[in-house]
C-alpha positions in Angstrom: -9.1 54.9 16.3 -11.4 52.3 14.7 -14.5 51.1 16.5 -14.4 47.3 17.0 -17.7 47.1 19.0 -20.6 45.0 17.8 -23.4 47.3 16.4 -26.6 46.6 14.6 -26.3 48.6 11.4 -27.6 48.1 7.9 -25.1 47.8 5.1 -25.2 48.3 1.4 -23.5 46.0 -1.1 -20.3 48.0 -0.9 -20.0 47.0 2.8 -20.6 50.5 4.0 -22.6 50.9 7.2 -25.7 53.0 7.1 -26.0 54.7 10.4 -29.1 55.8 12.2 -29.8 59.4 13.0 -27.6 60.5 15.9 -25.7 63.5 17.2 -22.7 62.7 15.1 -24.8 62.2 12.0 -25.7 65.9 12.1 -22.2 66.5 11.0 -22.6 64.8 7.7 -26.4 64.9 6.9 -27.5 68.0 5.0 -29.7 69.0 2.1 -27.1 71.5 1.0 -25.3 70.1 -2.1 -22.3 72.2 -1.1 -22.0 70.5 2.3 -18.5 68.8 2.5 -20.0 65.3 3.0 -22.2 65.7 -0.1 -19.3 67.2 -2.1 -17.0 64.4 -1.3 -19.5 61.9 -2.6 -20.0 63.9 -5.8 -16.3 64.3 -6.4 -15.7 60.6 -5.8 -18.2 59.7 -8.4 -16.7 62.2 -10.8 -13.2 60.9 -10.3 -14.4 57.3 -10.7 -15.8 58.2 -14.1 -12.4 59.7 -15.0 -10.7 56.4 -14.1 -8.7 58.1 -11.3 -10.1 56.2 -8.3 -10.8 52.7 -9.6 -11.6 50.0 -7.1 -11.4 51.6 -3.7 -8.2 53.5 -4.4 -7.7 57.2 -3.9 -9.6 59.6 -1.7 -10.9 63.1 -1.1 -10.8 65.4 2.0 -12.4 68.8 2.7 -11.6 71.2 5.5 -14.4 73.4 6.9 -13.0 75.5 9.7 -11.6 73.1 12.3 -13.6 70.2 10.9 -11.9 67.8 8.4 -14.2 65.6 6.3 -12.5 62.5 4.9 -13.7 59.7 2.6 -13.3 56.2 4.2 -11.1 53.3 3.3 -12.6 50.3 1.5 -15.7 51.9 0.0 -16.2 51.9 -3.8 -15.9 55.6 -4.7 -18.9 55.6 -7.1 -21.1 54.3 -4.3 -19.9 56.7 -1.6 -22.6 58.0 0.8 -22.5 60.9 3.3 -23.0 58.4 6.1 -19.7 56.9 5.1 -17.7 60.0 5.8 -15.3 60.4 8.8 -15.0 63.8 10.5 -11.9 64.9 12.5 -11.0 68.0 14.4 -7.9 69.6 12.8 -6.7 71.0 16.0 -7.0 67.9 18.2 -6.6 65.3 15.5 -9.4 63.4 17.1 -12.3 61.9 15.3 -15.6 63.7 15.8 -17.4 61.0 13.8 -16.4 57.4 13.0 -18.8 55.4 10.8 -19.5 51.9 12.2 -17.6 49.1 10.5 -15.5 51.4 8.3 -11.8 52.1 8.6 -10.3 55.6 8.3 -8.5 56.3 5.1 -4.7 55.6 5.2 -4.5 58.9 3.2 -5.5 60.8 6.4 -2.0 61.9 7.5 -1.2 63.1 4.0 -4.4 65.1 3.8 -3.6 66.6 7.2 -0.1 67.6 6.0 -1.6 69.8 3.3 -3.9 71.5 5.9 -1.2 72.0 8.5 1.6 73.1 6.2 -0.3 74.9 3.4 -3.6 75.9 5.1 -5.4 74.3 2.2 -9.2 73.8 2.1 -9.3 70.5 0.2 -7.0 67.7 -0.9 -7.4 65.1 -3.6 -5.5 61.8 -4.0 -5.9 59.8 -7.3 -4.3 56.8 -8.8 -4.3 58.4 -12.3 -2.4 56.3 -14.8 -1.0 59.6 -16.2 0.5 60.4 -12.8 1.9 56.9 -12.4 3.4 56.9 -16.0 5.1 60.3 -15.4 6.8 59.0 -12.2 8.3 56.3 -14.5 9.4 58.8 -17.1 10.9 61.5 -14.8 13.4 61.3 -12.1 13.1 63.6 -9.0 10.7 66.1 -10.5 8.1 66.3 -13.2 8.7 69.4 -15.5 6.8 70.9 -18.3 6.7 74.4 -19.9 5.2 76.3 -22.8 1.7 74.7 -22.6 -1.4 76.8 -22.3 -2.9 74.7 -19.5 -0.1 75.6 -17.2 -1.9 78.9 -16.7 -4.4 77.1 -14.5 -1.8 76.4 -11.8 -1.1 78.9 -9.0 2.3 80.3 -8.1 1.7 79.6 -4.4 4.6 81.7 -3.1 3.3 84.9 -4.8 0.0 86.1 -6.1 -1.4 84.9 -9.5 -0.9 81.9 -11.7 1.8 80.5 -13.9 2.3 82.0 -17.3 2.4 80.1 -20.6 6.2 80.2 -20.7 6.8 79.3 -17.0 8.0 75.9 -16.0 5.7 73.8 -13.8 7.6 71.6 -11.4 6.0 68.9 -9.3 8.3 66.9 -7.0 8.2 63.1 -6.9 8.6 61.0 -3.8 9.2 57.3 -3.5 6.3 54.9 -2.7 6.1 52.8 0.5 4.3 49.6 1.4 2.0 51.5 3.7 0.5 54.8 2.6 0.7 56.4 6.1 4.5 56.0 5.9 4.5 58.6 3.2 3.6 61.3 5.8 7.2 62.3 6.6 8.5 62.3 3.0 5.5 64.3 1.9 6.0 66.9 4.7 9.7 67.2 3.8 9.0 67.7 0.1 6.3 70.3 0.7 8.8 72.3 2.7 11.5 71.8 0.1 9.2 72.9 -2.8 7.1 75.8 -1.4 5.8 76.6 -4.8 4.1 73.3 -5.5 0.4 72.5 -5.1 0.9 68.8 -5.8 3.2 65.8 -5.1 3.6 62.7 -7.2 4.3 59.4 -5.6 6.3 56.9 -7.7 4.3 54.0 -9.1 1.3 55.1 -7.0 -0.4 58.4 -7.9 -0.7 62.0 -7.0 -1.8 64.3 -4.1 -3.2 67.7 -5.1 -4.5 70.5 -2.8 -5.9 74.0 -3.1 -7.4 76.9 -1.2 -10.8 75.3 -1.5 -11.8 71.8 -2.7 -13.0 73.4 -6.0 -9.6 74.9 -6.5 -8.0 71.6 -5.8 -10.3 70.0 -8.4 -9.3 72.6 -11.0 -5.6 72.1 -10.2 -6.0 68.3 -10.3 -7.7 68.4 -13.7 -5.2 70.8 -15.2 -2.3 68.8 -13.9 -3.7 65.5 -15.1 -4.0 67.1 -18.6 -0.4 68.1 -18.4 0.7 64.7 -17.2 -1.1 63.0 -20.1 0.4 65.4 -22.6 3.9 64.9 -21.2 3.6 61.1 -21.6 2.6 61.6 -25.3 5.4 64.1 -25.8 7.9 61.6 -24.3 6.6 58.9 -26.7 7.2 61.2 -29.6 10.6 62.3 -28.5 9.5 65.9 -27.8 11.1 67.6 -24.8 8.6 68.7 -22.1 10.6 71.8 -21.3 11.3 74.2 -24.1 
């Protein structure tokens, strides 16, 4: 639910409301750099520098127990502030905190799918050009094998990580006009591919999740490396699967 009431709130140049101290603000204001609201801001800046979340695209979410922290829609990622963060109860799916004048991210249902279906602790969505290009070069799934960086990706259905000679498979779903409409296709593909920690969206980007947000970050970085390498291999006529 988006608040449409008239409030007096200061805004920065990005249009993000800066809220006064309140009970709900206690959910996102902390001196701890590892607090989810602070981490989301740090990661958004990091991903902006990498070119993965240009404009206001992409997003990050972190789960802490029953609380889900979500970057908002429409705020430039490199200027994200803890005051901009939405907080939701995972159990009730109701917002515990809604920043004034900001809209919830349309990625929210997709983030929740990773929490509900995989018990993940963090989910990252980027508009990486490497991800988009691979959805144009591969059909139903992205595949790559015999690359050292594959060893950073977990097996999911069993303990440990993939080996050098294993094949990494990431499913691809079709894009929609409205991001929230990706919820059902994403849920279906997660169930169909129980060993995946990511889903590519054709001509759009990628969703990556992990046991913690730091694991999600590692997986996202490793996968983007492999996506970029696969694009170069395709350009040189080299098969991505040996």
